[in-house]
C-alpha positions in Angstrom: -8.1 -14.7 5.6 -10.4 -13.5 8.2 -7.7 -12.3 10.6 -5.6 -11.2 7.7 -8.3 -8.7 6.5 -9.0 -7.4 10.1 -5.4 -6.5 10.5 -5.6 -5.1 6.9 -8.5 -2.9 8.1 -6.7 -1.9 11.3 -3.6 -0.8 9.5 -5.7 1.2 7.0 -7.2 3.1 9.6 -3.7 4.1 11.3 -2.2 4.7 8.0 -4.4 7.7 7.6 -2.3 9.5 10.5 0.8 8.8 8.5 -1.1 10.1 5.4 -1.9 13.1 7.1 1.7 13.7 7.8 2.7 13.1 4.5 0.2 15.5 3.1 1.4 18.2 5.6 5.1 18.1 5.4 6.3 16.5 2.2 6.3 18.3 -0.9 3.1 18.3 -2.7 3.0 16.1 -6.0 0.3 16.1 -8.6 -0.3 12.7 -8.3 -0.6 12.5 -4.7 2.3 10.3 -4.0 3.6 12.8 -1.3 1.2 11.0 0.8 2.0 7.3 0.2 4.0 5.0 2.4 6.4 2.4 2.4 6.4 -0.9 3.9 10.0 -1.5 5.0 10.4 -5.1 5.6 13.8 -4.8 7.2 12.8 -2.3 9.8 9.2 -3.9 10.1 7.3 -0.6 9.9 5.3 1.8 7.7 6.6 4.9 7.2 6.2 8.3 5.3 8.6 9.8 2.8 10.9 12.2 5.0 9.6 15.5 6.1 11.0 18.5 3.9 11.7 20.4 7.2 13.4 17.6 9.5 14.4 15.1 7.3 12.7 12.5 9.7 9.8 10.2 8.6 6.8 9.2 11.0 6.6 5.5 11.3 4.2 3.0 12.6 6.4 -0.1 13.9 4.8 -3.4 13.4 7.4 -5.1 15.6 6.7 -2.6 18.7 3.1 -1.6 17.6 4.0 2.0 18.2 4.7 5.4 16.6 8.1 6.6 16.1 10.3 9.0 14.3 12.8 7.5 11.9 15.6 9.7 11.5 18.1 10.1 8.5 20.7 7.7 10.2 17.9 5.3 10.6 17.6 5.4 14.4 14.2 5.4 16.0 12.8 8.0 18.4 9.5 6.6 20.5 6.5 8.8 20.4 3.5 6.3 21.7 2.5 2.6 22.1 -0.8 1.7 20.0 -2.6 -0.8 22.4 -5.7 0.5 24.6 -5.7 4.0 22.8 -8.4 5.0 20.3 -7.6 6.8 16.9 -8.3 10.1 18.1 -6.1 9.7 21.1 -3.4 8.8 19.0 -3.9 11.7 16.6 -3.7 14.1 19.6 -0.5 12.4 20.8 1.1 12.6 17.2 -0.2 16.3 17.0 1.7 16.9 20.1 4.9 15.3 19.1 4.6 17.0 15.6 4.2 20.5 17.7 7.3 19.6 19.7 9.6 19.5 16.6 8.5 23.0 15.5 6.1 21.7 12.6 2.5 22.8 12.2 0.4 20.5 14.3 -2.8 22.4 13.1 -2.0 21.5 9.4 -1.7 17.6 10.7 -5.0 17.9 12.1 -6.9 19.0 8.9 -9.0 15.9 7.4 -7.7 14.2 4.3 -9.1 14.8 0.9 -10.6 11.4 0.5 -12.7 9.1 2.8 -12.2 5.5 3.8 -14.6 2.8 4.8 -15.6 2.9 8.4 -13.8 0.6 10.5 -14.0 0.0 14.4 -10.6 1.0 14.9 -11.9 4.6 14.0 -14.0 4.7 17.4 -13.1 1.9 19.7 -9.8 1.7 21.6 -7.3 -0.5 19.6 -6.4 -4.0 20.7 -2.8 -5.4 20.1 -2.7 -7.1 16.9 -2.6 -10.6 16.6 0.8 -12.0 16.0 -0.1 -14.6 13.5 -2.2 -12.3 11.4 0.5 -9.7 11.4 3.2 -12.1 10.5 0.9 -13.1 7.5 0.4 -9.4 6.5 3.8 -8.7 6.5 4.6 -11.9 4.4 2.2 -10.7 1.5 3.1 -7.1 1.8 6.9 -8.1 1.6 6.2 -10.4 -1.5 4.1 -7.5 -3.0 7.3 -5.5 -2.9 9.7 -7.8 -4.0 7.2 -8.6 -7.3 6.8 -4.9 -7.7 10.5 -4.4 -7.8 11.0 -7.4 -10.4 8.4 -6.2 -12.6 10.0 -2.5 -12.7 13.3 -4.3 -13.5 11.6 -6.7 -16.1 10.1 -3.3 -17.8 13.6 -1.3 -17.0 11.4 1.2 -15.3 12.2 3.6 -12.6 9.9 3.4 -9.6 9.0 1.7 -6.2 6.2 -0.2 -5.0 4.4 1.9 -2.4 1.2 1.8 0.0 -1.3 4.3 -1.2 -3.5 5.4 1.8 -6.7 5.8 0.2 -7.4 2.0 -0.9 -4.3 1.0 0.9 -3.1 -1.1 -2.0 0.7 -1.9 -2.4 1.2 -0.8 -5.9 3.3 0.7 -8.8 2.6 2.1 -12.3 4.8 2.5 -15.3 4.1 4.0 -18.8 6.3 1.7 -21.4 7.2 3.1 -24.7 4.7 5.8 -24.5 2.0 3.1 -25.5 0.8 1.3 -22.3 0.5 2.0 -18.6 1.1 -1.0 -16.4 -0.6 -0.9 -13.1 0.2 -3.7 -10.6 -0.5 -4.3 -6.9 -1.7 -6.1 -4.1 -5.4 -4.8 -2.8 -7.5 -5.2 0.1 -10.4 -7.4 0.0 -13.3 -6.0 -1.8 -16.7 -6.7 -3.1 -15.2 -7.4 -6.6 -13.2 -10.1 -5.6 -14.2 -11.1 -2.3 -10.6 -11.5 -1.0 -7.3 -9.7 -0.8 -5.8 -9.8 -4.1 -3.0 -9.0 -6.6 -3.7 -7.1 -9.4 -2.3 -6.0 -12.8 -4.0 -3.8 -15.2 -3.1 -2.1 -18.3 -3.9 1.6 -19.7 -3.2 2.4 -23.2 -2.1 5.8 -23.9 -4.1 5.5 -27.2 -7.1 3.5 -28.2 -8.6 0.5 -26.0 -7.7 -2.6 -25.2 -10.0 -5.7 -26.6 -10.6 -8.1 -23.6 -12.4 -10.4 -25.9 -8.9 -11.5 -26.9 -7.1 -12.3 -23.6 -5.0 -15.3 -23.1 -5.6 -18.0 -20.4 -3.6 -17.4 -17.4 -1.6 -20.0 -15.4 -3.0 -18.7 -12.3 -5.5 -15.9 -11.6 -8.2 -14.8 -13.8 -9.2 -11.8 -16.0 -11.7 -9.5 -14.4 -13.6 -7.1 -16.8 -16.3 -4.9 -15.0 -17.6 -1.4 -15.7 -15.4 0.3 -13.3 -12.2 -1.9 -13.6 -10.5 -4.4 -16.0 -7.5 -6.5 -15.5 -6.0 -9.6 -13.9 -6.7 -10.7 -10.3 -4.8 -13.5 -8.2 -6.7 -13.8 -4.8 -4.6 -14.7 -1.9 -6.6 -17.7 -1.4 -5.6 -19.1 -4.7 -2.2 -19.0 -3.8 -0.2 -22.5 -2.7 1.1 -22.8 0.5 4.7 -22.9 -1.1 6.3 -21.3 -3.7 3.9 -18.4 -3.8 6.5 -16.1 -5.1 6.7 -18.0 -8.3 3.0 -18.1 -8.9 2.6 -14.2 -8.3 5.8 -13.5 -10.5 4.4 -15.8 -13.2 1.0 -14.5 -13.1 2.3 -10.7 -13.2 4.6 -11.3 -16.1 1.8 -13.3 -18.2 -0.6 -10.6 -17.8 2.1 -7.8 -18.4 3.1 -9.5 -21.8 -0.2 -9.8 -22.8 -0.8 -6.0 -22.4 2.2 -4.9 -24.1 1.3 -7.3 -26.8 -2.1 -5.5 -27.0 -0.1 -1.9 -27.2 1.5 -2.7 -30.6 
C-alpha cells in the first residue's frame, strides 16, 4: 500500500488546483459541493463540475498525466504536462490558461478555505506516477464509484459518489426517511485506521446511535472514537479476487444496521 498511498497524496495535492477552479467558477453551494471532483473511470481523469461561464470542466488526465479542458462534447484540450514541474509552476500555467478563457485568474489563485497535510509534491518537482500504483489507485476509486452508485440505488436516493478535495475521500451522503443520514466512502490512509479504507457511518436526525448494540460484520469492523463512529474496511483486508462483493456486503450490512437503529 506504500506506493498507493504516495500516489493518493500526490493526487490530493494536485486536486487542490481543481478545487480552486471549482471554488472560483462553479456556482457556490452551502455544502461546499461546488469544489468537489469526479473520478471519471471511462475518461481516466479527475474533473471539476462544468464552469458556469464556459461549460468547460478543468481536468487532470491520469492517462496522459496532464491538465486539460473537457468541453461539453467531451472533447479534450491540452493545457500542460505534469512531470518535472512544481506545484507552483502548475498553478501559474493554469492561471494563464484560465485568463485566456476570459475568467478571473486572480480569483483562481486565492487560497482555499481549508488546509491539507504538507506533502512533498507541494514543494519539489513532481515526477511521473508509477504506472502500477496509478492502476491500483484507479481500480479502488472505480470500485468506490460503483459501490457508491449501488448504495444510492439500494436506498433509492439521489446523488453521486464524488471526491471531496479537503480529505480526498470518494464519498456520498443521503438522508433516509428523514430519520438517518448515511455517509459512505473510500478514505485516504490516516492515523485512525493505518491504511486506506472504505467507511460507512450513520447520522441520526434525532437522538443517538447505541454502538453497544452493533452486529458483527462479515468483513471490516466497527470503529468508535471521540471524533468519528462507524464501520471501516481497510483495503489491506480485501481479497485479491472478488473485492467488489466483499465491499458491497460490508456496506449493506452496516447500512442495514443503521437503518434498524433509526426505528
